[in-house]
C-alpha positions as CSV (number, residue, x, y, z in Angstrom):
1,M,22.1,-15.7,-61.6
2,R,22.0,-12.1,-60.7
3,F,19.4,-9.9,-59.1
4,W,20.6,-6.7,-60.6
5,G,20.3,-6.0,-64.3
6,A,18.2,-9.1,-65.0
7,A,15.4,-9.4,-67.5
8,D,11.9,-8.4,-66.4
9,L,10.7,-12.0,-66.0
10,S,13.8,-12.9,-63.9
11,V,13.3,-9.8,-61.8
12,M,9.7,-10.8,-61.2
13,L,10.7,-14.3,-60.2
14,H,13.3,-13.0,-57.8
15,F,10.7,-10.6,-56.3
16,L,8.3,-13.5,-55.8
17,L,11.0,-15.7,-54.3
18,L,12.2,-13.1,-51.9
19,S,8.8,-11.8,-50.9
20,G,7.5,-15.3,-50.3
21,A,10.6,-16.1,-48.3
22,G,10.0,-12.9,-46.3
23,V,6.5,-14.0,-45.3
24,V,7.8,-17.4,-44.1
25,A,10.7,-15.7,-42.3
26,G,8.5,-13.2,-40.6
27,V,6.2,-15.9,-39.3
28,L,9.1,-18.1,-38.2
29,S,10.7,-15.2,-36.4
30,T,7.7,-14.9,-34.1
31,V,6.8,-18.6,-33.8
32,V,10.2,-20.3,-33.3
33,G,12.6,-17.3,-33.0
34,L,14.3,-17.9,-36.4
35,A,14.0,-16.0,-39.7
36,S,17.5,-16.0,-41.2
37,L,17.6,-19.7,-41.9
38,V,14.9,-19.0,-44.5
39,S,15.7,-15.4,-45.7
40,Y,19.5,-15.6,-45.9
41,P,19.5,-18.7,-48.2
42,A,16.8,-17.1,-50.3
43,L,19.1,-14.1,-50.9
44,L,22.0,-16.4,-51.7
45,L,19.7,-18.2,-54.2
46,A,18.9,-14.8,-55.7
47,G,22.6,-14.3,-56.5
48,L,23.8,-12.1,-53.7
49,P,27.3,-12.7,-52.2
50,P,27.4,-13.8,-48.6
51,V,28.2,-10.4,-46.9
52,A,25.8,-8.5,-49.1
53,A,23.1,-11.1,-48.4
54,N,23.6,-10.8,-44.7
55,V,23.5,-7.0,-44.7
56,T,20.4,-7.0,-47.0
57,N,18.8,-9.6,-44.8
58,T,19.2,-7.5,-41.7
59,V,17.8,-4.4,-43.3
60,A,14.8,-6.3,-44.7
61,L,14.0,-8.0,-41.4
62,V,13.4,-4.6,-39.7
63,A,9.9,-5.0,-41.3
64,T,9.4,-8.2,-39.3
65,G,9.9,-6.4,-36.0
66,L,7.4,-3.7,-37.1
67,G,4.9,-6.3,-38.1
68,A,5.4,-8.3,-34.9
69,A,4.9,-5.2,-32.8
70,A,1.7,-4.4,-34.6
71,G,0.4,-7.9,-34.2
72,S,1.4,-8.2,-30.5
73,R,-0.3,-5.2,-29.1
74,T,-2.3,-7.4,-26.7
75,E,0.8,-9.1,-25.3
76,L,2.8,-5.9,-25.1
77,A,0.2,-4.1,-23.1
78,G,1.7,-3.0,-19.7
79,Q,5.2,-3.8,-20.7
80,G,6.2,-0.5,-22.2
81,R,9.0,0.5,-19.7
82,L,10.5,-3.0,-19.9
83,V,10.4,-3.0,-23.7
84,A,12.0,0.4,-23.9
85,R,15.0,-0.6,-21.7
86,V,15.6,-3.9,-23.4
87,C,15.4,-2.3,-26.8
88,A,17.9,0.4,-25.8
89,V,20.4,-2.3,-24.8
90,T,19.8,-4.6,-27.8
91,A,20.0,-1.6,-30.2
92,L,23.5,-0.7,-28.9
93,G,24.5,-4.4,-29.3
94,G,23.1,-4.5,-32.8
95,A,25.0,-1.5,-33.9
96,A,28.2,-2.9,-32.5
97,G,27.6,-6.2,-34.3
98,A,27.1,-4.4,-37.6
99,L,30.4,-2.5,-37.2
100,L,32.1,-5.8,-36.4
101,L,30.8,-7.3,-39.6
102,L,31.8,-4.4,-41.8
103,H,35.3,-4.2,-40.3
104,T,36.3,-7.9,-40.6
105,P,37.3,-9.5,-43.9
106,A,34.5,-10.9,-46.1
107,H,36.3,-14.2,-46.4
108,L,36.3,-14.5,-42.6
109,F,32.5,-14.2,-42.6
110,E,32.2,-16.9,-45.3
111,V,34.3,-19.2,-43.2
112,V,32.4,-18.5,-40.0
113,V,28.9,-18.5,-41.3
114,P,28.5,-22.3,-41.8
115,G,29.3,-22.7,-38.1
116,L,26.9,-20.0,-37.1
117,I,24.1,-21.6,-39.2
118,A,24.9,-25.0,-37.7
119,G,24.9,-23.6,-34.2
120,A,21.6,-21.8,-34.9
121,S,20.0,-25.0,-36.1
122,V,21.1,-26.9,-33.0
123,L,19.8,-24.0,-30.8
124,L,16.5,-24.2,-32.6
125,L,16.2,-27.8,-31.7
126,L,17.2,-27.1,-28.1
127,G,14.9,-24.1,-27.8
128,P,12.1,-25.7,-25.7
129,L,14.8,-27.3,-23.5
130,L,16.5,-24.0,-23.0
131,R,13.2,-22.3,-22.0
132,R,12.3,-25.1,-19.6
133,S,15.8,-25.0,-18.0
134,A,15.7,-21.2,-17.7
135,A,12.3,-21.4,-16.0
136,E,13.5,-23.9,-13.5
137,R,16.8,-22.1,-12.6
138,P,17.1,-19.6,-9.7
139,R,16.2,-16.0,-10.7
140,W,19.8,-14.9,-11.6
141,F,18.8,-11.6,-13.0
142,A,15.9,-10.7,-10.7
143,A,16.3,-8.5,-7.7
144,E,15.5,-10.0,-4.3
145,R,12.0,-9.0,-3.2
146,P,9.6,-10.1,-0.5
147,R,7.2,-12.8,-1.3
148,R,4.3,-11.6,-3.5
149,S,1.1,-12.8,-5.1
150,A,1.3,-14.5,-8.5
151,A,0.1,-11.3,-10.2
152,E,2.6,-9.1,-8.4
153,H,5.4,-11.6,-9.1
154,A,4.6,-11.5,-12.8
155,A,4.8,-7.7,-12.9
156,E,8.1,-7.5,-10.9
157,R,10.8,-5.6,-12.6
158,P,14.0,-7.4,-13.5
159,H,17.4,-6.4,-12.0
160,R,19.6,-4.3,-14.2
161,G,22.0,-7.2,-14.7
162,G,19.3,-8.8,-16.8
163,Y,19.4,-5.9,-19.2
164,L,23.1,-6.3,-19.6
165,A,22.6,-10.0,-20.4
166,V,20.7,-9.1,-23.6
167,A,23.6,-7.0,-25.0
168,P,25.6,-9.9,-26.4
169,V,22.5,-11.3,-28.1
170,G,22.0,-7.9,-29.7
171,L,25.6,-7.9,-30.9
172,Y,25.2,-11.3,-32.4
173,G,21.9,-10.2,-34.0
174,G,23.8,-7.3,-35.7
175,Y,26.6,-9.5,-36.9
176,F,24.5,-12.4,-38.3
177,G,21.4,-13.1,-36.3
178,A,20.3,-16.6,-37.1
179,A,18.7,-18.0,-33.8
180,A,19.2,-14.7,-32.0
181,G,15.5,-14.9,-31.2
182,V,16.1,-18.3,-29.5
183,L,18.9,-16.9,-27.4
184,M,16.9,-13.7,-26.6
185,L,13.9,-15.8,-25.5
186,A,16.0,-17.9,-23.2
187,V,17.6,-14.7,-21.6
188,L,14.2,-13.0,-21.2
189,T,12.8,-16.1,-19.6
190,L,15.5,-15.9,-16.9
191,M,14.7,-12.2,-16.5
192,L,10.9,-12.6,-16.5
193,P,10.1,-15.9,-14.8
194,G,6.5,-14.9,-14.0
195,R,5.4,-13.9,-17.4
196,S,3.6,-16.1,-20.0
197,L,5.3,-17.4,-23.1
198,A,3.2,-15.2,-25.3
199,R,4.1,-12.0,-23.4
200,T,7.8,-12.9,-23.2
201,N,7.8,-13.8,-26.8
202,A,6.3,-10.4,-27.7
203,V,9.1,-8.6,-25.9
204,K,11.7,-10.9,-27.7
205,N,10.2,-9.9,-31.1
206,V,10.5,-6.2,-30.4
207,A,14.0,-6.5,-28.9
208,I,15.3,-8.4,-31.9
209,G,13.7,-5.8,-34.1
210,A,15.5,-3.0,-32.2
211,A,18.9,-4.8,-32.8
212,N,18.1,-5.2,-36.5
213,T,17.1,-1.6,-36.8
214,A,20.3,-0.3,-35.2
215,A,22.4,-2.6,-37.3
216,S,20.5,-1.4,-40.4
217,V,21.3,2.2,-39.7
218,V,25.0,1.3,-39.8
219,F,24.5,-0.9,-43.0
220,V,22.5,1.8,-44.8
221,T,25.2,4.4,-44.3
222,T,28.3,2.2,-44.9
223,G,27.3,-1.4,-46.0
224,P,26.5,-3.1,-49.4
225,V,22.7,-3.1,-49.2
226,R,21.0,-4.5,-52.3
227,W,17.9,-2.4,-52.2
228,A,15.7,-4.2,-54.7
229,A,16.2,-7.5,-52.8
230,A,15.7,-5.7,-49.5
231,V,12.4,-4.2,-50.5
232,A,11.1,-7.6,-51.8
233,L,12.1,-9.4,-48.7
234,A,10.8,-6.6,-46.4
235,A,7.4,-6.6,-48.1
236,G,7.0,-10.3,-47.2
237,S,8.5,-10.1,-43.8
238,L,6.2,-7.3,-42.8
239,V,3.2,-9.5,-43.6
240,G,4.8,-12.5,-41.9
241,G,5.7,-10.6,-38.8
242,W,2.1,-9.3,-38.5
243,L,0.7,-12.8,-39.0
244,G,3.2,-14.5,-36.7
245,P,1.7,-13.5,-33.3
246,S,-1.6,-15.0,-34.2
247,V,0.1,-18.1,-35.4
248,V,2.0,-18.6,-32.2
249,R,-1.2,-18.5,-30.3
250,R,-2.6,-21.4,-32.3
251,V,0.0,-23.6,-34.0
252,P,2.4,-26.1,-32.3
253,A,5.9,-25.2,-33.4
254,G,7.6,-28.6,-32.8
255,P,7.4,-30.2,-36.3
256,L,8.2,-26.8,-37.9
257,R,11.2,-26.4,-35.6
258,L,12.5,-29.8,-36.6
259,L,12.1,-29.3,-40.3
260,I,13.9,-25.9,-40.3
261,A,16.7,-27.1,-38.1
262,L,17.4,-30.1,-40.4
263,G,17.3,-27.8,-43.4
264,G,19.7,-25.4,-41.7
265,L,22.2,-28.2,-41.0
266,G,22.1,-29.2,-44.6
267,L,22.7,-25.6,-45.6
268,A,25.6,-25.3,-43.2
269,V,27.3,-28.4,-44.8
270,K,26.8,-26.9,-48.3
271,L,28.2,-23.5,-47.3
272,A,31.1,-25.2,-45.6
273,K,31.9,-27.1,-48.8
274,D,31.6,-23.8,-50.8
275,A,34.1,-22.2,-48.5
276,G,36.5,-25.1,-48.8
277,L,36.2,-26.2,-45.2
278,C,35.3,-29.8,-46.1
């Protein structure tokens, strides 16, 4: 099954598949910190080879970050300086991850990706535990300050070491990205222990969007982007990213997290078999 050069009906079916997957991926990115476990398999189903699917997925999911930023204006209010600094670091990481992907053999990516998807699925299951653990730990990334009120504590700026901690997450986001949102949320929770989940989650969404955008610049100039597939997926993910912040305010993510994680583990087994690993 091929996306390019297909009959009109097949093209329409692929567009519906990818745009629908984009909506779901955009919502999931903001609700549970995961999009690629939906969008990447959809691109494989549409007939794209693994590396092209990953590159196209990253380019398309830039729209998720735009939609999430538009839908999170309330939560992002007053966090402009923090967001700018975090995004600068994650963007550099995202570009480095993209270059790493393009300069390693395609077969290596096919061998590695089942493990990445399996690890992402496990991280998705452990997401709430990671956040609780991060909230209970000492403030590793925060500067020592005098005791303050709750409001002042929430507004306290993180130490520069916290910004450096998001760089590896940005690199991973540029290379593959599944569950990068889960990792980013855990790191930001350590950086910003006084902020609410909704406000921290909003920063996470924009930071991951910055990593995707930087990686996409690299991919657009040198990578095998399949533009018809990217446009279809981006159209859906823009809508899903915009809807996601309103969903995260209302819908419990537990059952959804479990369903997607189990599906991701199943996909990892299938891709491992396809790659001859088992």
